[in-house]
N, C-alpha and C positions, 0 to 999 in steps of 0.2 A: 463933794460932800465928805465930811469927816465923820468917822465912827467915834463915839464917846461912850464912856462907861461911868456909872454912878453907883456908889454904895449908899443904901438907904435903909431906914426903919419906918415901917408903917404901923400905926396904932389905931385901933377902933375905939370909939367912945364906950362901948358896952362889952364887946367880945374881948376876952382877957388873954388872947394870944397875939404876939407881935410877929410881923413879917420882917425879917432881917435878910436882905437880899441885895442883888446887884441888878442893874438895868442897863441895857445898851440901846442906843438910838443913833440915827444919822441926822446931821444938820450941816448947814453951811458953816464953815470955819468962823470962829469969832467967839464972842461972849456968850456964856450959857445963861439963859433966862431961867432962874430957879423956879419962879412961879409957874411958868409954862411946863417945866420939867416935872414939877410936883403933880400938876393936873394930868400929864401924860402917864406918869407912873400909876396914879389912881385908876385911870381909865383902862390901861393896858395890862396892869398887874394886880394891884391891891384889891380892887373890887372883886376880881375872880378868886383871889386867895381867900378873902373873908367870906365870900359866898360858899366856897367849898367847906370851910370850917363850920359855918353856921348851919348849913343844910338848906333844904328847900322851904322850910317853914318859917324862915326869918329873912325878910328882905333887907339887903344891905344898902344903906344910903351913902353915896360918896361924901356927903357933907359930914358924916360921922367918922371919917378917916382923916388922920393927920399924918403927914409925911415929913420926915427929917432927912435931909440929904447930908451925909457925912463927908462925902468926897465925890467930885466929878472931874473927869479929865479926858483928854484924847486917848483913844485905845488903839493899839497897833497889834494886838494879839489875835 
């Protein structure tokens, strides 16, 4: 398994704050599937980020979040 790192921006359709962050994950060496990576970032990072920002009174739908991956590469740090 190889450790990878990605720089990304997440935007919500309504919430006016962006998440600019990095994400690390492990996968078998090879091509990075960006669609799967975007879904993984939504599930494991962005949904929680926007839920914290919005508070308990506003449900965050993952379909309202768009992910832009700026860079993804193997990580040795």
